[in-house]
C-alpha positions as CSV (number, residue, x, y, z in Angstrom):
1,M,-49.7,-13.6,70.9
2,L,-52.9,-12.4,72.6
3,K,-53.5,-15.9,74.0
4,N,-49.8,-16.5,74.8
5,K,-49.4,-17.0,78.6
6,T,-45.8,-16.0,78.5
7,F,-46.7,-12.6,76.9
8,G,-49.6,-12.3,79.4
9,S,-47.2,-13.0,82.3
10,A,-44.8,-10.4,81.0
11,L,-47.5,-7.8,80.9
12,I,-48.5,-8.6,84.5
13,I,-44.9,-8.2,85.5
14,A,-44.6,-4.9,83.6
15,G,-48.0,-3.7,84.9
16,T,-47.0,-4.5,88.5
17,T,-43.7,-2.7,88.0
18,I,-44.9,0.5,86.2
19,G,-46.9,2.3,89.0
20,A,-48.0,5.8,89.4
21,G,-44.7,6.5,91.2
22,M,-43.1,6.5,87.7
23,L,-44.4,10.1,87.2
24,A,-42.6,11.3,90.3
25,M,-39.3,9.7,89.2
26,P,-38.0,12.8,87.4
27,L,-38.5,14.9,90.6
28,T,-36.5,12.2,92.6
29,S,-33.7,12.5,90.0
30,A,-33.9,16.3,89.6
31,G,-30.5,16.9,91.2
32,M,-28.8,14.0,89.5
33,G,-28.9,14.9,85.8
34,F,-30.0,12.7,83.0
35,G,-26.7,10.7,82.5
36,Y,-26.4,9.5,86.1
37,T,-30.1,8.8,86.2
38,V,-29.7,6.4,83.2
39,L,-26.8,4.7,84.9
40,L,-28.7,4.2,88.1
41,L,-31.8,2.9,86.3
42,V,-29.9,0.4,84.2
43,G,-27.8,-0.8,87.1
44,L,-30.9,-1.4,89.3
45,W,-32.8,-3.0,86.5
46,A,-29.9,-5.5,85.9
47,L,-29.7,-6.2,89.7
48,L,-33.4,-6.9,90.0
49,V,-33.6,-9.0,86.9
50,Y,-30.8,-11.0,88.3
51,S,-32.7,-11.6,91.6
52,G,-35.9,-12.4,89.7
53,L,-34.0,-15.1,87.7
54,L,-32.7,-16.4,91.1
55,F,-36.4,-17.1,91.9
56,V,-36.7,-19.1,88.7
57,E,-33.7,-21.1,89.7
58,V,-35.1,-21.7,93.2
59,Y,-38.6,-22.6,91.9
60,Q,-37.1,-25.7,90.2
61,T,-37.1,-27.3,93.7
62,A,-40.7,-26.4,94.6
63,E,-42.7,-29.5,95.4
64,R,-46.0,-28.0,94.1
65,L,-46.6,-25.3,91.4
66,D,-48.6,-23.1,93.8
67,D,-45.9,-23.1,96.5
68,G,-45.3,-19.6,97.8
69,V,-42.0,-18.0,98.5
70,A,-42.6,-18.4,102.2
71,T,-42.9,-22.1,101.8
72,L,-39.6,-22.2,100.0
73,A,-38.1,-20.0,102.8
74,E,-39.3,-22.5,105.4
75,K,-38.0,-25.4,103.4
76,Y,-34.5,-24.0,103.5
77,F,-34.4,-21.8,106.6
78,G,-37.1,-23.3,108.9
79,V,-39.9,-21.5,110.6
80,P,-37.8,-18.3,111.1
81,G,-37.4,-18.1,107.3
82,R,-41.2,-18.4,106.8
83,I,-41.9,-15.7,109.4
84,L,-39.4,-13.2,107.8
85,A,-40.6,-13.9,104.3
86,T,-44.3,-13.7,105.2
87,L,-44.1,-10.6,107.4
88,S,-41.9,-8.6,104.9
89,L,-44.3,-9.6,102.0
90,L,-47.6,-8.8,103.7
91,I,-46.5,-5.6,105.5
92,L,-45.2,-4.3,102.2
93,L,-48.2,-5.4,100.1
94,Y,-50.8,-4.3,102.6
95,A,-49.2,-0.9,102.8
96,L,-49.0,-0.5,99.0
97,S,-52.6,-1.8,98.5
98,A,-54.0,0.6,101.1
99,A,-52.2,3.5,99.4
100,Y,-53.5,2.4,95.9
101,I,-57.0,2.0,97.3
102,T,-56.9,5.4,98.8
103,G,-55.5,7.0,95.6
104,G,-57.9,5.1,93.3
105,G,-60.9,6.1,95.5
106,S,-59.8,9.7,95.3
107,L,-59.6,9.6,91.5
108,L,-62.9,7.8,91.3
109,S,-64.7,10.2,93.6
110,G,-64.0,13.2,91.3
111,L,-64.7,11.4,88.1
112,P,-68.4,12.4,87.9
113,T,-67.5,16.1,87.9
114,A,-66.0,15.6,84.4
115,F,-69.5,14.8,83.2
116,G,-71.2,17.7,85.0
117,L,-72.4,15.4,87.9
118,D,-71.9,15.7,91.6
119,A,-68.8,14.0,93.1
120,I,-69.4,10.9,95.1
121,S,-68.1,10.6,98.7
122,L,-64.5,9.4,99.1
123,K,-65.6,6.4,101.3
124,S,-68.1,5.2,98.7
125,A,-65.6,5.6,95.9
126,I,-63.0,3.6,97.9
127,I,-65.4,0.8,98.4
128,L,-66.5,0.8,94.7
129,F,-62.9,0.9,93.4
130,T,-62.0,-2.1,95.6
131,A,-65.1,-4.1,94.7
132,V,-64.9,-3.6,91.0
133,L,-61.1,-4.1,90.5
134,G,-60.8,-6.7,93.3
135,S,-63.2,-9.0,91.5
136,F,-60.6,-9.6,88.8
137,V,-58.0,-10.5,91.5
138,V,-60.5,-12.9,93.1
139,I,-60.9,-14.7,89.7
140,G,-57.1,-15.3,89.8
141,T,-54.1,-14.8,87.6
142,R,-56.2,-15.4,84.5
143,G,-58.6,-12.5,85.4
144,V,-55.7,-10.1,86.1
145,D,-54.1,-11.2,82.8
146,G,-57.2,-10.3,80.9
147,I,-57.8,-6.8,82.4
148,T,-54.1,-6.0,82.4
149,R,-53.9,-6.4,78.7
150,I,-56.7,-3.9,78.1
151,L,-55.4,-1.4,80.7
152,F,-51.9,-1.7,79.4
153,I,-53.0,-0.6,75.9
154,G,-54.7,2.4,77.4
155,K,-51.7,3.2,79.5
156,L,-49.5,2.9,76.4
157,V,-51.7,5.3,74.3
158,A,-51.6,7.9,77.1
159,F,-47.9,7.6,77.5
160,V,-47.2,7.9,73.8
161,F,-49.4,11.1,73.7
162,V,-47.4,12.6,76.6
163,L,-44.1,11.8,74.9
164,F,-45.4,13.2,71.6
165,M,-46.1,16.5,73.3
166,M,-42.8,16.7,75.2
167,L,-40.0,15.1,73.1
168,P,-40.0,17.8,70.4
169,K,-39.1,20.3,73.2
170,V,-36.0,18.3,74.5
171,A,-32.8,20.4,74.6
172,L,-29.4,18.7,74.5
173,D,-28.0,21.2,77.0
174,N,-30.5,20.1,79.6
175,L,-29.5,16.4,79.1
176,M,-25.8,17.2,79.7
177,A,-26.3,18.6,83.2
178,L,-24.1,17.1,85.9
179,P,-25.4,16.2,89.4
180,L,-25.7,19.1,91.8
181,D,-24.4,16.7,94.4
182,Y,-23.1,13.2,93.5
183,A,-24.5,11.9,96.7
184,F,-28.0,12.3,95.2
185,V,-27.2,9.2,93.1
186,I,-26.8,7.1,96.3
187,S,-29.8,8.7,98.1
188,A,-32.1,8.0,95.1
189,A,-31.2,4.3,94.9
190,P,-33.8,2.9,97.4
191,I,-36.6,4.9,95.7
192,F,-35.6,3.8,92.2
193,F,-35.1,0.3,93.6
194,T,-38.9,-0.1,94.3
195,S,-39.6,0.9,90.7
196,F,-38.6,-2.7,89.7
197,G,-40.4,-4.6,92.5
198,F,-42.1,-7.3,90.5
199,H,-41.0,-10.1,92.7
200,V,-44.1,-10.2,94.8
201,I,-46.0,-12.2,92.1
202,M,-43.3,-14.8,91.4
203,A,-45.3,-17.7,92.7
204,S,-48.4,-16.7,90.7
205,V,-46.4,-16.4,87.5
206,N,-44.7,-19.8,88.1
207,S,-48.0,-21.5,88.7
208,Y,-49.7,-19.8,85.7
209,L,-46.8,-20.9,83.4
210,G,-47.0,-24.5,84.7
211,G,-43.5,-24.3,86.2
212,N,-41.9,-24.0,82.7
213,V,-38.4,-22.6,83.4
214,E,-37.8,-21.1,79.9
215,K,-41.2,-19.4,79.8
216,F,-40.7,-18.1,83.3
217,R,-37.3,-16.7,82.5
218,R,-38.6,-15.1,79.2
219,A,-41.5,-13.5,81.0
220,I,-39.2,-11.8,83.5
221,L,-36.8,-10.5,80.7
222,I,-39.6,-9.2,78.6
223,G,-41.7,-7.9,81.5
224,T,-38.8,-5.9,83.0
225,A,-37.5,-4.6,79.6
226,I,-40.8,-2.8,79.0
227,P,-40.7,-0.7,82.2
228,L,-37.0,0.0,81.8
229,A,-37.6,1.4,78.3
230,A,-40.6,3.4,79.5
231,Y,-38.6,4.8,82.4
232,L,-35.6,5.8,80.2
233,V,-37.8,7.6,77.6
234,W,-39.8,9.3,80.3
235,Q,-36.6,10.6,82.0
236,L,-35.4,11.7,78.6
237,A,-38.5,13.7,78.0
238,T,-38.7,15.4,81.4
239,H,-35.0,16.0,81.9
240,G,-34.7,17.3,78.3
241,V,-37.5,19.8,78.5
242,L,-36.7,21.2,82.0
243,S,-33.4,22.7,83.0
244,Q,-31.9,21.7,86.3
245,N,-32.8,25.1,87.8
246,E,-36.4,24.6,86.7
247,F,-36.4,21.2,88.4
248,V,-35.1,22.7,91.6
249,R,-37.7,25.5,91.5
250,I,-40.5,22.9,91.0
251,L,-39.2,20.9,94.0
252,Q,-39.2,24.0,96.2
253,A,-42.7,25.0,95.0
254,D,-44.4,21.6,95.0
255,P,-42.4,18.4,95.4
256,T,-45.2,16.2,94.3
257,L,-46.8,14.8,91.2
258,N,-49.0,17.9,90.8
259,G,-45.9,20.0,90.6
260,L,-44.6,17.9,87.6
261,V,-48.1,17.9,86.0
262,N,-48.3,21.7,86.2
263,A,-44.8,22.0,84.8
264,A,-45.7,19.8,81.9
265,H,-48.7,21.9,81.2
266,E,-46.6,25.1,81.2
267,I,-44.0,23.5,78.8
268,T,-46.5,22.1,76.3
269,G,-49.0,24.9,76.5
270,S,-51.8,22.3,76.3
271,S,-54.7,22.2,78.7
272,V,-55.3,18.6,77.7
273,M,-51.8,17.6,78.8
274,G,-52.5,17.6,82.5
275,E,-55.6,15.4,82.0
276,I,-53.7,12.9,79.9
277,V,-51.0,12.7,82.6
278,R,-53.8,12.1,85.2
279,I,-55.3,9.3,83.0
280,F,-51.9,7.7,82.7
281,S,-51.5,8.0,86.5
282,A,-54.8,6.3,87.1
283,L,-54.1,3.4,84.7
284,A,-50.6,3.0,86.2
285,L,-52.1,2.9,89.7
286,I,-54.8,0.3,88.7
287,T,-52.3,-2.1,87.1
288,S,-50.0,-1.9,90.1
289,F,-53.0,-2.4,92.4
290,L,-53.9,-5.6,90.5
291,G,-50.4,-7.0,90.7
292,V,-50.0,-6.1,94.4
293,M,-53.3,-7.7,95.4
294,L,-52.3,-10.8,93.4
295,G,-49.2,-10.9,95.5
296,V,-51.3,-10.6,98.7
297,F,-53.5,-13.5,97.6
298,E,-50.4,-15.6,96.9
299,G,-48.8,-14.8,100.3
300,L,-52.0,-15.5,102.2
301,G,-52.9,-18.7,100.2
302,D,-49.4,-20.0,101.1
303,L,-49.8,-19.1,104.7
304,F,-53.3,-20.6,105.1
305,K,-52.3,-23.8,103.3
306,R,-49.3,-24.3,105.7
307,Y,-51.4,-23.9,108.8
308,H,-54.5,-25.7,107.5
309,L,-56.7,-22.7,107.6
310,P,-59.7,-22.3,105.2
311,N,-58.1,-21.8,101.8
312,N,-61.1,-21.1,99.7
313,R,-61.5,-17.9,97.6
314,F,-64.0,-16.4,100.1
315,S,-61.7,-16.6,103.1
316,L,-58.7,-15.4,101.0
317,T,-60.8,-12.5,99.7
318,V,-61.8,-11.3,103.2
319,A,-58.2,-11.7,104.5
320,A,-56.7,-9.9,101.5
321,F,-59.0,-6.9,101.1
322,L,-60.4,-6.2,104.6
323,P,-57.2,-4.9,106.3
324,P,-56.1,-2.4,103.5
325,L,-59.7,-1.4,102.9
326,A,-60.3,-0.7,106.6
327,F,-57.1,1.4,106.9
328,A,-57.9,3.2,103.7
329,L,-61.4,4.1,105.1
330,F,-60.5,4.9,108.7
331,Y,-56.8,5.3,109.2
332,P,-54.8,6.0,106.0
333,E,-52.1,7.9,108.0
334,G,-51.0,4.6,109.6
335,F,-49.8,3.2,106.3
336,I,-47.8,6.3,105.5
337,T,-45.3,5.2,108.1
338,A,-45.2,1.7,106.7
339,L,-44.8,3.0,103.2
340,S,-41.7,5.0,104.3
341,Y,-40.0,1.6,104.9
342,A,-41.2,0.1,101.6
343,G,-37.7,0.4,100.1
344,L,-36.2,-1.5,103.0
345,L,-38.8,-4.3,102.9
346,C,-38.6,-4.4,99.1
347,A,-34.8,-4.8,99.3
348,F,-35.1,-7.7,101.7
349,Y,-37.9,-9.5,99.8
350,C,-36.7,-8.8,96.3
351,L,-32.9,-9.2,96.8
352,I,-31.7,-10.5,100.1
353,L,-34.3,-13.4,100.2
354,P,-33.7,-14.8,96.7
355,I,-29.9,-14.6,97.2
356,A,-30.2,-16.6,100.4
357,L,-32.5,-19.1,98.8
358,A,-30.3,-19.6,95.8
359,W,-27.3,-20.1,98.0
360,R,-29.0,-22.9,99.9
361,V,-30.4,-24.4,96.7
362,R,-26.9,-24.6,95.2
363,V,-25.6,-26.4,98.2
364,T,-28.5,-28.9,98.5
365,A,-29.3,-29.4,94.8
366,P,-26.1,-28.6,92.8
367,N,-27.2,-30.3,89.6
368,L,-30.4,-28.4,88.7
369,P,-31.0,-27.9,84.9
370,Y,-31.0,-24.1,85.1
371,R,-28.6,-21.9,87.1
372,V,-28.3,-18.1,86.9
373,F,-25.0,-16.8,85.5
374,G,-22.3,-15.4,87.7
375,G,-21.9,-18.2,90.2
376,N,-21.5,-17.6,94.0
377,L,-19.3,-14.5,93.3
378,A,-22.3,-12.7,91.7
379,L,-24.5,-13.7,94.7
380,I,-22.0,-12.1,97.1
381,A,-21.7,-8.9,95.1
382,A,-25.5,-8.6,94.8
383,L,-25.9,-9.3,98.6
384,L,-23.5,-6.4,99.4
385,V,-25.4,-4.0,97.1
386,G,-28.7,-5.1,98.8
387,I,-27.3,-4.4,102.3
388,V,-26.1,-0.9,101.1
389,I,-29.5,-0.1,99.7
390,M,-31.2,-1.1,103.0
391,V,-29.0,1.2,105.1
392,I,-29.2,4.2,102.8
393,P,-32.5,5.5,104.3
394,F,-30.9,5.4,107.8
395,F,-27.9,7.5,106.6
396,I,-30.3,10.0,105.0
397,Q,-32.2,10.2,108.3
398,A,-29.0,10.7,110.2
399,G,-28.0,13.6,107.9
400,Y,-25.0,11.8,106.3
401,L,-26.7,11.8,102.9
402,P,-28.9,14.4,101.2
403,A,-32.7,13.7,101.0
404,V,-34.4,13.5,97.6
405,A,-38.0,14.0,96.6
406,G,-40.1,11.0,95.9
């Protein structure tokens, strides 16, 4: 299994999906209660697995294994399709990678103090973080596969330790709490939606698996089942040990990851607990960074190939790492604005785009060997849900829906 490419691809999908934002998910769902949080998570998981499988269906028509999603968008919707696909992908991924580089550099800069040494400067740490981990991305999908397997084991060990400390303190009464406001379930949807955003690496996975439809499909099912299980158990632990009133108090005092870490420390009474959570956070951040940068390489490689630009590893490395690194070093605030629209961009790229592509493929190539279940009716239903998710942030901003943390 260790040499199995399907298993490796599933871990890359899972690693890209499970980011550091997972730790803030309980704060986002604080006012929803455990029951409705489970319904929302399972519903969005099913929706995004469906759209991931639509990419499998569409990739049967790719002319080359390394064709990017933008190439497919141009094939079926012309140059406007390529522009929309490329812009939505690169803006989203550059924003995420800049945030991950900044966060990773911050964690790395304070690491020497744990060993009694002086902290290194943030800018030096950011450059070191990017250079070391970026080298695996430059190697390609095989390099990311190798390091992801190692990091995933460490992430799993840290996660199991956290659960071991928290699950014995779960109280059934806390799990039975109803939403403080049922509108919270709607407001939280765009934030939870981005927790299953593995679609940015579809071209890399398809190429890595040699265009094998069954392996591709299996990698998506396994790779998304892992984060779903992790999210559900994590929500069980945090919702079970904290009453809804405690959740609200934490949100008012510190609506960030640190607030949840401090609460976990108080609940378990363990000084080690906070550090284990931080280790898990670091590993989650790194695996997400690797997956996101793989997506950047994929998008840029597809773009450069289309317009006959230098398509070697050096030119791709410069184009992939220089913009997010520059913003992380000199202007991190600029990407905060971009990140605030991540849910909207993610909804377009991960749901609207594959639905549109699948619709066109079914018209132009109706006899493909593999077709996702549900027919065109399922496409229409998924499209409507995607549109709703895209407009929710604007309703929150206008005051029609309550805001949630996250």
